[in-house]
N, C-alpha and C positions, 0 to 999 in steps of 0.2 A: 434306717434310713439316715443320711448325714444331713446336719442342718447347717445351712450357710450363716457364718458369723460375719458380720460387718466389722472389721477391726477399724481402729483409728487410721491406719496405714491404707487400708483399701478406701476409706472414706475419702482421704485426703487425694488419692489418686482418681476418684470419681469426680471430685470437684476440680482437678486440675484437667482432666478430659473434657469436662462440660465448659470449663473456661476457654479451653483451647477450640472447641467447636464452635463457641459463641463469637471468638475472635475471628475465626475463618469466615462465619457466616456475615460479619461486618465488613471483610475486606473483599468480598465477592463483588459488590458492585463497582468496586475501584477496579479491580480486574476487567469487568466487562467493558470498560471504557478503552482498554488496550486495543491497538491495531496491529495487524501484520505488516511488517515493513522489510522491504527487500532492496539491497543496494549492490549494484553491479559495479566493479571496478575493472578499468579498462586499461590496458598495456600503455596508453598515451597519457594516462594520468587522471583522466577524466571520470566521473562516476555519474550514473543514471540509478536515481532512487524512485522507489514505489511505495506509496501508502495505499494498502489495500484492504478491503473489509473483510477478505476471506483469504486463508493462507495459500499464495499461488505454488504450483507445482512446476518445478523446473526439470526439463529433460534435455538431452542434447544426444545428437549423432556426430558422425565423423567431422562434420564441418559447422553445424549450426547449434546453439544455445536457445532453447525455447521456454518461456515464461507464459505460464496460462494459469488464470484463475476465473471464478464468476466475471470480474470485472474487465479484466485485461488480457489480451493474447499478443506476444511480442516475440521476436526472434533477433538474435545477434550472430554475427561471425564469431565461431567459438574461439578462433586464434587470437581476436582481439580482446577477450576477456580474461583478466588475470585472476580474478576470484569474485564470487558472489557470497553476500552474507544474509542470513535471515535475522530477524529480531523482533520481539515483541516491544511495544512502547506507548505510551500516550501520545495521540498526534499534536498535542498542544506542547509536547516536549521536544519536537524534532528541532534540530538546531538550523539555524538560517542556512540558505542555500550559499554554497562557497563558488567563488570564481571557476569557471569551466565546468561547472554541475548544472546540468538541466533537470528538474524534478517535475514530473507529472503526477498529479494527485487526483484520483478519482473519489471526490468528496462524499457524495451522497447517493451515488447511482445516477444522477443526472447532470452533476455539474464536474468538470475537469477543470482542474488550474494547473497551468504550465508556468514555472518558475525558473529563473536563472537563464533567460534568453535576454537578448539586447532589448534595451526601449525601442519601442515602435516596430518591433518584429512581428510579422504577419503569421497569424496561427489560422489554420483553416479546418474545418470539419467536412468529410466527404463520406458519402455513402458506399457501400460495396460495389456500386455500378461505376463509381468516380465522379458522381454528381456533386458538386459543391453545395453543402447545406448552408453554411455559415462561415463568415470570416470574422477576425478581431484583430487588433493589434496590442501588443504588450504596453503596459503603462510604463511610467518614468523608472520603475522599480525593476522592471524586467519579467513583469508577471501578466499573464493573459488567463481569461476565465471564459470557457466555452461552455455554454449551456446545451444540454442534451434533452430539456423538459418537453419541447414540442415534437421530438423525435420519437417514432414507434421503437418498440423494442427492435433489437437487431445489432449488426456489426457496423462499426464507423471507425474511420480512419482520422485522427489528430494529426495534422502536418504542420511542423514549425519550418518556416521559411529558412533556407539555407542550413536546415538540420535534418533530424530524425522524424520519422512519421510511427505513430503508435496506433495499434489496433486497440479499440475499446468495445465492450458489449454492454449495451443497454439492455437490462432485463427487469427494470423496475417501472 
C-alpha cells in the first residue's frame, strides 16, 4: 500500500486553494447584489433599458421582438431594434438616464420607476381590462413612481403619456 506524503509543494498548493475558496466565499455576497440589465438600442438612436430581478428571455418572430421575465413582458417591432445587450451590474452603478432614453425599473416587485420622460408627463397604471388604477406625473427631473403595492397579483400596463406602454407582472 502506497503512503501519501504531503510535500512542501502540495502543502503550498492546498493553502493556495484554501485561500482562493475563502476569497470566493467573501465575494459571493457582493455578487448577490447584481441585477440583470437589458438595454435595447433602436434605429432612431434612443434606448430602452430594463433593470430586472430575473434574467429576461428575449425571443422574436418575423416582425416582433419579445422581452419576458417574471417582472416584465414587452414587445417591439423587430425592424425598429438595431440590437439588444444583456449585462449584469450593481443597480446603484447604473449611469444617469441620457436624453432620449426612457428607463423603466421594476424596483422591488411592487414599485415601478419611469425615468427619462419630460417633467409633468402623465404616467398611468391600467389593469388588463383597461381600467385605470392610478395616475401620477413625473417630477421636475422627469421621474415618475408608480406603486402596485395595493394591487393584486396579475398583469398591468404602465402607460407613459405620448410614449410607450409597458406590461408588468406583479407576483409578490
